[in-house]
Every structure is written in C-alpha cells, then in structure tokens.
C-alpha positions in Angstrom: 0.0 0.0 0.0 1.4 3.4 -1.0 2.3 6.1 1.5 -0.6 8.3 0.2 -3.1 5.5 0.9 -1.8 4.9 4.4 -1.7 8.6 5.2 -5.2 9.1 3.8 -6.5 6.1 5.8 -5.0 7.5 9.1 -6.6 10.9 8.4 -9.9 9.4 7.6 -9.8 7.3 10.8 -9.2 10.5 12.9 -12.0 12.4 11.3 -14.4 9.5 11.9 -14.0 9.4 15.7 -16.9 11.8 16.3 -19.1 9.8 14.0 -18.2 6.6 15.9 -19.2 8.4 19.1 -22.6 9.4 17.6 -23.2 5.8 16.3 -22.2 4.2 19.6 -24.5 6.6 21.5 -27.4 5.8 19.2 -26.9 2.1 19.6 -26.8 2.4 23.4 -30.1 4.3 23.2 -32.0 1.4 21.7 -34.4 1.4 18.7 -37.6 2.1 20.6 -36.3 5.1 22.5 -34.5 6.4 19.4 -37.7 6.2 17.4 -39.6 8.2 20.0 -36.8 10.7 20.2 -36.7 11.3 16.4 -40.4 11.1 15.6 -41.4 14.3 17.3 -42.8 17.7 16.1 -39.8 19.4 17.4 -37.5 17.3 15.2 -39.6 18.1 12.2 -39.4 21.8 13.0 -35.6 21.7 13.4 -35.3 19.7 10.1 -37.3 22.2 8.2 -35.3 25.1 9.7 -32.0 23.5 9.0 -32.7 22.3 5.4 -34.5 25.5 4.3 -31.7 27.8 5.6 -29.0 25.5 4.1 -30.7 25.5 0.7 -31.4 29.2 0.7 -27.8 30.1 1.8 -26.1 27.7 -0.6 -28.1 29.0 -3.5 -27.5 32.6 -2.6 -23.8 32.2 -2.1 -23.4 30.2 -5.3 -25.1 33.0 -7.3 -23.1 35.7 -5.5 -19.8 33.8 -5.9 -20.1 33.2 -9.6 -21.6 36.7 -10.4 -19.0 38.6 -8.3 -16.2 36.5 -9.6 -17.1 37.1 -13.2 -17.5 40.8 -12.6 -14.1 41.2 -11.0 -12.1 38.9 -13.4 -13.9 39.3 -16.7 -15.3 42.8 -16.8 -14.1 46.4 -16.6 -15.8 47.0 -13.2 -14.4 50.1 -11.6 -11.4 49.5 -9.3 -11.4 45.7 -9.7 -8.3 45.2 -7.5 -9.8 47.1 -4.6 -13.2 45.5 -5.2 -11.6 42.1 -5.0 -9.9 42.8 -1.7 -13.1 44.1 -0.2 -15.1 41.2 -1.4 -12.8 38.8 0.4 -12.8 41.0 3.6 -15.8 39.3 5.1 -13.6 36.2 5.8 -11.9 38.4 8.5 -15.3 38.9 10.2 -16.5 35.8 11.9 -20.2 34.9 11.4 -21.0 35.3 15.0 -19.4 38.7 15.1 -21.4 39.7 12.1 -24.6 38.5 13.9 -23.6 40.5 17.0 -23.1 43.6 14.8 -26.5 43.4 13.1 -28.5 42.4 16.1 -26.9 44.9 18.4 -27.9 47.7 16.0 -31.3 46.3 14.9 -33.0 43.7 17.2 -35.4 42.8 14.4 -32.7 41.0 12.4 -33.6 37.6 13.7 -35.3 34.4 12.6 -35.0 32.9 9.1 -34.6 36.1 7.1 -32.1 37.6 9.5 -30.1 34.3 9.5 -30.2 34.0 5.7 -29.0 37.6 5.3 -26.1 37.4 7.9 -24.9 33.9 7.0 -25.0 34.7 3.2 -22.9 37.8 3.8 -20.5 35.9 5.9 -20.1 32.8 3.8 -20.2 34.0 0.1 -16.3 34.4 0.0 -16.1 30.6 0.4 -17.6 30.3 -3.1 -16.2 33.5 -4.5 -12.5 32.7 -3.9 -12.3 29.3 -5.7 -14.4 30.7 -8.5 -12.0 33.6 -9.0 -9.0 31.2 -8.9 -10.6 29.0 -11.6 -11.6 31.9 -13.8 -8.0 33.2 -13.8 -6.8 29.7 -14.7 -9.0 29.4 -17.7 -7.7 29.9 -21.2 -9.8 32.6 -23.0 -9.4 30.6 -26.2 -12.2 28.3 -25.0 -14.6 31.2 -25.1 -13.2 32.5 -28.4 -13.9 29.2 -30.0 -17.5 29.3 -28.8 -17.8 32.8 -30.2 -16.4 31.7 -33.5 -19.1 29.0 -33.6 -21.8 31.8 -33.4 -22.5 31.5 -29.7 -23.4 34.7 -27.8 -21.4 35.8 -24.8 -24.2 34.6 -22.5 -24.5 31.3 -24.2 -20.7 30.7 -24.3 -20.6 31.5 -20.5 -23.1 28.8 -19.7 -21.9 26.3 -22.2 -18.1 26.8 -21.9 -17.1 28.8 -18.8 -19.6 27.6 -16.2 -18.8 23.8 -16.7 -15.1 24.6 -16.2 -16.0 26.3 -12.9 -17.9 23.2 -11.7 -15.2 21.9 -9.2 -14.7 25.3 -7.6 -18.4 26.2 -7.5 -19.4 22.8 -6.1 -16.5 22.7 -3.6 -17.2 26.2 -2.3 -21.0 25.6 -2.1 -20.4 22.3 -0.3 -18.3 24.2 2.3 -21.1 26.7 2.8 -23.6 23.9 3.4 -21.3 22.0 5.8 -20.5 25.1 7.8 -24.2 26.0 7.9 -25.1 22.6 9.3 -22.5 23.1 12.1 -23.0 26.9 12.7 -23.8 27.6 16.3 -22.8 31.1 17.5 -24.4 33.1 14.7 -27.7 31.2 14.8 -27.9 31.3 18.6 -27.5 35.1 18.6 -30.0 35.4 15.7 -32.5 33.2 17.6 -33.1 30.8 14.8 -33.2 27.2 16.1 -31.5 24.5 14.1 -30.2 21.1 15.0 -26.9 22.6 16.1 -28.4 25.1 18.5 -30.8 22.4 19.8 -27.9 20.0 20.4 -26.1 22.7 22.4 -29.2 23.4 24.5 -29.8 19.7 25.1 -26.3 19.1 26.3 -26.6 22.2 28.5 -29.7 20.8 30.2 -28.8 17.0 30.3 -25.1 16.3 29.8 -25.6 12.5 29.3 -29.0 12.7 27.5 -29.8 10.6 24.5 -31.6 13.2 22.4 -28.5 15.2 21.5 -26.6 12.3 19.9 -29.7 11.3 18.0 -30.0 14.8 16.6 -26.3 14.7 15.7 -27.1 11.6 13.8 -29.6 13.5 11.7 -26.9 16.1 11.0 -24.7 13.3 9.7 -27.4 12.1 7.4 -27.8 15.6 6.0 -24.1 15.8 5.6 -24.1 12.6 3.6 -26.9 13.9 1.4 -24.7 17.0 0.6 -21.7 14.9 -0.1 -23.5 12.5 -2.4 -25.2 15.4 -4.2 -21.9 17.2 -4.7 -20.2 14.0 -5.9 -22.9 13.3 -8.4 -22.8 16.8 -9.8 -19.0 17.0 -9.9 -18.7 14.0 -12.3 -15.4 12.5 -13.4 -14.1 15.1 -15.9 -10.6 16.4 -15.5 -10.0 20.1 -15.8 -6.1 20.4 -16.0 -4.3 22.2 -18.7 -0.6 22.5 -19.5 0.5 25.4 -17.3 -0.2 29.1 -17.3 2.0 29.7 -20.3 -0.6 28.3 -22.7 -3.3 30.8 -21.8 -3.4 34.3 -23.2 -4.7 37.5 -21.6 -8.4 38.0 -22.1 -10.1 41.2 -23.1 -12.5 42.3 -20.4 -16.1 42.6 -21.2 -17.1 46.3 -21.5 -20.1 47.1 -19.3 -20.7 50.4 -21.0 -23.5 52.3 -19.3 -23.9 49.6 -16.7 -20.4 50.0 -15.4 -21.0 52.5 -12.7 -24.4 51.1 -11.6 -22.9 47.6 -11.4 -19.9 49.0 -9.4 -22.3 50.8 -7.0 -24.3 47.6 -6.5 -21.1 45.7 -5.6 -20.1 48.5 -3.2 -23.5 48.2 -1.6 -23.0 44.5 -0.9 -19.6 45.2 0.6 -21.1 47.9 2.8 -23.6 45.3 4.2 -21.0 42.6 4.6 -18.1 44.7 6.0 -19.4 48.2 6.7 -22.1 47.2 9.1 -19.9 45.1 11.4 -17.1 47.7 11.3 -19.5 50.5 12.3 -21.1 48.4 15.0 -17.8 47.5 16.6 -16.6 51.1 16.6 -20.0 52.3 17.9 -20.0 50.0 20.9 -16.3 50.7 21.7 -17.3 54.4 21.9 -20.7 54.3 23.6 -20.9 50.9 25.4 -21.4 51.3 29.1 -19.5 48.0 29.7 -16.6 48.8 27.5 -13.2 48.0 29.1 -9.7 47.2 28.1 -8.1 44.6 30.4 -4.8 44.5 28.5 -3.4 41.4 30.2 -6.5 39.3 29.5 -6.8 40.6 25.9 -3.1 40.0 25.3 -3.2 36.4 26.6 -6.3 35.6 24.6 -4.8 37.1 21.4 -1.6 35.0 21.9 -3.5 31.8 22.4 -5.7 32.5 19.4 -2.8 33.0 17.1 -0.8 30.0 18.3 -3.8 27.6 18.2 -4.9 28.9 14.8 -1.4 28.6 13.3 -1.0 25.0 14.7 -4.5 24.0 13.4 -3.8 25.5 9.9 -0.5 23.7 9.5 -1.9 20.4 10.8 -5.1 20.5 8.7 -3.2 21.4 5.5 -0.7 18.6 5.9 -3.6 16.2 6.5 -5.5 17.5 3.5 -2.6 16.7 1.1 -2.8 12.9 1.0 -6.6 13.0 1.0 -6.7 15.4 -2.0 -4.0 13.3 -3.7 -6.1 10.2 -3.4 -9.2 11.9 -4.7 -7.5 13.5 -7.8 -4.5 11.3 -8.7 -5.5 7.8 -7.7 -9.3 8.0 -7.8 -11.5 5.0 -7.6 -14.2 3.9 -5.1 -11.7 3.5 -2.2 -10.2 6.9 -2.7 -13.7 8.5 -2.9 -14.8 6.8 0.3 -11.6 8.1 2.1 -12.1 11.7 0.9 -15.8 11.8 1.5 -15.5 10.4 5.0 -13.3 13.4 6.0 -16.3 15.7 5.4 -18.7 14.0 7.8 -17.5 15.5 11.1 -17.6 19.0 9.5 -21.4 18.8 9.8 -21.3 18.1 13.5 -21.3 20.9 16.1 -18.0 21.5 17.9 -19.6 20.4 21.1 -20.2 16.9 19.7 -16.6 16.7 18.3 -15.4 17.9 21.7 -17.4 15.3 23.7 -16.2 12.5 21.3 -12.6 13.4 21.8 -13.0 13.8 25.6 -14.6 10.3 25.8 -11.9 8.7 23.6 -9.0 10.4 25.2 -10.1 9.5 28.7 -10.6 5.8 27.8 -7.7 5.3 25.4 -5.0 7.9 25.9 -5.7 9.8 29.2 -2.4 11.7 28.9 -3.8 13.7 26.0 -6.8 15.0 27.9 -6.7 18.8 28.5 -3.7 19.2 26.1 -3.2 21.6 23.2 -2.6 18.5 21.0 -6.1 17.2 21.5 -7.5 20.6 20.8 -5.5 20.8 17.5 -6.9 17.4 16.6 -10.4 18.7 17.1 -9.6 21.6 14.7 -8.3 19.2 12.1 -11.5 17.1 12.3 -13.7 20.2 12.1 -11.9 22.2 9.4 -10.1 19.7 7.3 -12.6 20.2 4.4 -11.6 23.8 4.1 -8.0 22.7 3.3 -9.1 19.7 1.3 -11.3 21.7 -1.1 -8.5 24.2 -1.8 -5.7 21.6 -2.2 -8.0 19.5 -4.4 -8.8 22.5 -6.7 -5.0 23.0 -7.1 -4.4 19.4 -7.9 -7.3 19.3 -10.4 -5.5 21.9 -12.5 -1.9 20.5 -12.1 -1.3 18.3 -15.1 -0.4 14.7 -14.4 1.8 14.6 -17.5 4.3 16.9 -15.8 4.8 14.3 -13.0 5.1 11.6 -15.6 7.8 13.6 -17.5 9.8 14.1 -14.3 9.6 10.4 -13.5 10.9 9.4 -17.0 13.9 11.7 -16.3 14.8 9.5 -13.4 13.3 11.5 -10.5 12.0 9.6 -7.5 8.4 10.0 -6.3 9.6 12.1 -3.5 11.6 14.3 -5.8 8.7 14.7 -8.2 6.4 15.7 -5.3 9.0 18.2 -4.0 10.2 19.7 -7.3 7.1 19.5 -9.5 3.8 19.0 -7.7 4.2 21.0 -4.6 5.4 24.2 -6.4 2.4 23.9 -8.7 -0.1 23.7 -5.8 1.7 25.9 -3.4 -0.8 28.7 -3.8 -3.6 26.3 -3.0 -1.8 25.0 0.0 -1.4 28.6 1.3 -5.1 29.4 0.6 -6.2 26.2 2.4 -4.0 27.1 5.4 -5.4 30.6 5.5 -9.0 29.4 5.4 -8.3 27.0 8.3 -6.5 29.7 10.3 -9.6 31.9 10.0 -11.9 29.1 11.0 -9.8 28.1 14.0 -9.5 31.6 15.3 -13.3 31.9 15.5 -14.1 28.4 16.8 -16.2 28.4 20.0 -17.6 25.2 21.5 -14.8 22.7 20.9 -12.3 25.3 22.3 -14.4 25.8 25.4 -14.5 22.1 26.0 -11.0 21.0 25.1 -8.7 23.9 25.8 -6.2 23.4 28.6 -7.1 24.9 32.0 -6.5 28.6 32.0 -6.4 29.0 28.2 -8.8 31.4 26.6 -9.1 32.8 23.1 -10.6 35.9 21.7 -13.6 34.0 20.4 -14.4 32.5 23.8 -13.9 35.8 25.6 -16.1 37.6 23.1 -18.8 34.9 23.5 -18.8 35.2 27.2 -19.4 39.0 27.1 -21.9 39.0 24.2 -24.0 36.2 25.8 -24.5 38.5 28.8 -25.5 41.3 26.4 -22.4 43.3 27.4 -21.8 44.6 23.9 -19.2 47.2 24.9 -17.1 44.5 26.7 -17.4 42.2 23.7 -16.3 44.8 21.2 -12.6 44.9 22.0 -12.3 41.1 21.6 -14.3 41.2 18.4 -12.2 44.0 16.9 -8.9 42.3 17.8 -10.2 39.0 16.3 -10.9 40.9 13.1 -7.5 42.4 13.1 -5.8 39.1 13.7 -7.8 37.6 10.8 -6.6 40.3 8.3 -3.2 38.8 7.5 -4.8 35.4 6.6 -7.4 37.3 4.5 -4.6 39.3 2.9 -2.8 36.0 2.0 -5.9 34.9 0.2 -6.1 38.1 -1.7 -2.5 38.1 -2.6 -2.5 34.5 -3.7 -1.1 34.7 -7.2 -4.0 33.2 -9.0 -6.5 35.3 -7.2 -4.8 38.7 -7.6 -6.3 40.9 -10.3 
C-alpha cells in the first residue's frame, strides 16, 4: 500500500472518531427510544429550519460567488483590484461577530430572514474565492472558440465557462452547506433554532442525555446527502491544462452604461458585509457602558488565538494533502470513500466533536486530555474540508503529465512531489491554510470544552461577554479578532492566481 493511501486512511480514521461516538450513543439508546426521540414535532421543525436555511444560503452564495467572480475577473468594473480585496474581507469577520453587529444595531434582524442575510454575507467568499481562482486559470481561447461558432457571450458562458467552474463552484458551495449545518454562534444570537443550537441546548440541560446524539445523527445524514449530491454533480471530468503559459490574456467585457451602476451595487453589498460590522464594533467601543480594556487578558487571549490557529492551519493542510491526492491522482471507489469520510465531522457541532474526543482520550490515551494537541486534533477534524477543497482544486489543474515527464527523467516519487507537484499547488496550500486559520481563530464550542485549563481565546472571551448582552465589553475582543484575521485574508487576496 502506498504512502498516500496509508496517510489518507489515518486521516480518515481520525475524522471518523466523532461519527463513531454518535453511532455508539445511538446504539446504546435502543431502537424504541431512538424512534420516539426522532419522531417528534420538534425534530420536524428543526429539520425544516436547517434544510431550508441551508438550501437558501447555498443558492445565494453560489449565485453571488459566480456573479461577483465574473464581474471582477472578466469585466471592466471600476477598481477591480480594490473591489476584489473588499469582497474577500468578510472572511476576516466571523459569522457570530457579524450576527452580533447586526442584532446589536437592529434587534429585528432575527429568525429565518435575518439568518439568511447574515450567513450569506459571511459565507459567500467561500464560493467567490475558488471561482476567481478557476476563472483566472481558464484559457480565453475556449470562449473565443465558442464565439467563432456563433454563440453569444451569455450562451458561451453557460456552455463553456460555467462547466469549467464546476469543481470550484461545487466545492465552495459544499463548504457553505457543511458550515451552515454546524453553525452555532451566529444562529444562537439570531435566535433561529437548528439542529446545532438544539444540540447545544440539550447538552446544557442534560449532559448525558440521548436526544443530543440522535439529533447529531440526523446532521450526519444531512451531511451525507450534501456529499453525495456534490459528488454526483461533480462527475469524473478532468480540468487540468498544461500550465499558465498556454493561456493568453483575455479582453475584459465592456459594461458600458452599466459600469457605474454595477460597481455601486457591488459596493452596496460590501457595505452590508463589511461596513455594518465595522460600524457596530466602533460604535460599541465608543458608547458601550460595559466597554473596558483589560490588557493582560486581551493579550493572553490574542496570543492563544494566534498560536492555536497557526497550529491548526498547518496540521489541517498537511492532513489534506494525502486526502486530496487520493481523490485526484489515484481515484476509484476506495479513494472516494476516504475523501468523502473526512467531510462527515464537518457537519457536527463543535460540542459533539469535543465530547467525542473527551470520551476517547479518557478511555484510550488519558495523557492527551486537556492538552493543546487534543484541541488541535479537534480543529483538524472540524476544518479539514476547508483545506481539502483548496488543495484538491489546485491538484485538479496541475497536469499529471508533468509528473510523468519528471519520472521518466529519473526523478523519484519524493523528488517529483517536492520539485514539480508542490510548487504547482503551493498557492492552493497557502489558501487552504489561511482558510483553516480563519476558522480556528473563530471556533467556540470545541475550544471551550478541550482547551487546557487557564487557556482562553478571543472568540471564547467575546462569546462570554456577548452572551451576557455586554456589547461594549465584547467589542474589543471582536475587533482584535478581526485584526488578527486580516493577515490570513490578505494572503488569500495576494495568492497569485487570485490577484487581479
């Protein structure tokens, strides 16, 4: 068995630990009790809320991601470089901070419509970024050929460009769906009950109850539905071409009279996604009656946040490499099962992943309990798909023929990986690490459960203050969390295939 297969199997086994915990809990519950727990009006309400919000958010972010990506990359929209940077900026604002910003200014932004608005504004960059990367990697000769055959620009986009964007679009939309299934902080603040918020409430009232694991099992089934749907739509086509030198520069589409109205519409979206949280944080820093600046506590929380986020980003990216390699270069049913299995835990709330790791660590390796290593393992389980989607997108467009040529010149597999493959996918590795860094920096529930005694992060301190409706006290932690997220966001903006 190859090194990639062994490494992929180890990573998959780690990510399946929470699923094993959920299955074991369901089995111990018994079929009769499990049936009564699941066949309840409350479960139907939670299912409707979760599915309807997921579908609405995924559809919205998919449309926004493709439309905004095309405007920035393929048109003469005003200030495309600055527009691109600002469109990526919401990644630096965690979803629960965005919720806090909106609800602290307007208490009516709650329920389904408030959640749809805030989550869509927070998550659309997950689709926009890979779409931009794919658009910049496409050869304009494909569209020119379609035009030569008499196709209009609109028809050539849907028949030629959009199919090439399929891996990026589906991968980004899948991430949005998975994150929505596991979203807790934002939806709790927005008072929209889903399975994740209900699981958290259930564990808070009965720590060893059976209802929470059963609801987590429903989340796993929803995750499986998403994975199978994405796999079916993705197909088996390859999208690689022979390097950037083959493509020529494209001529931007002239918007004409629509140039300024289109630009103003994009600026309006940016104002909603970035302007509102920025104004809210500055507002509460200035007028909040509970505003305070405990420098020692803030400094300690900031240091822990950066250290844990960096460790989680490196670990998740390294784990994503063999998984993506199996999915793209080896393929086959076994490789597909390994890759898909790493997504399952992403749909589980952090509290379920935390409880699973607490249970396993105490029973199998007690020495790891309450250590930073166990917390980093939780981050890998929770956020591995962010890195995998990015690395896979890079491998999809890295031609296999280049590896074959290097091998025929006498290079070993290790040398081919180091000298050919890794340089080609380095931007994707960096983008994946940056995405994980942003996710880890804002993680709440698993961090609360697994962090070593005395360790706090900006996210946990913010949550403690905002839960008590101390908006002024929460603002400094939220603002510093945004500032810490800016370098990772900047890395995504400056990634060579994303830069205008």
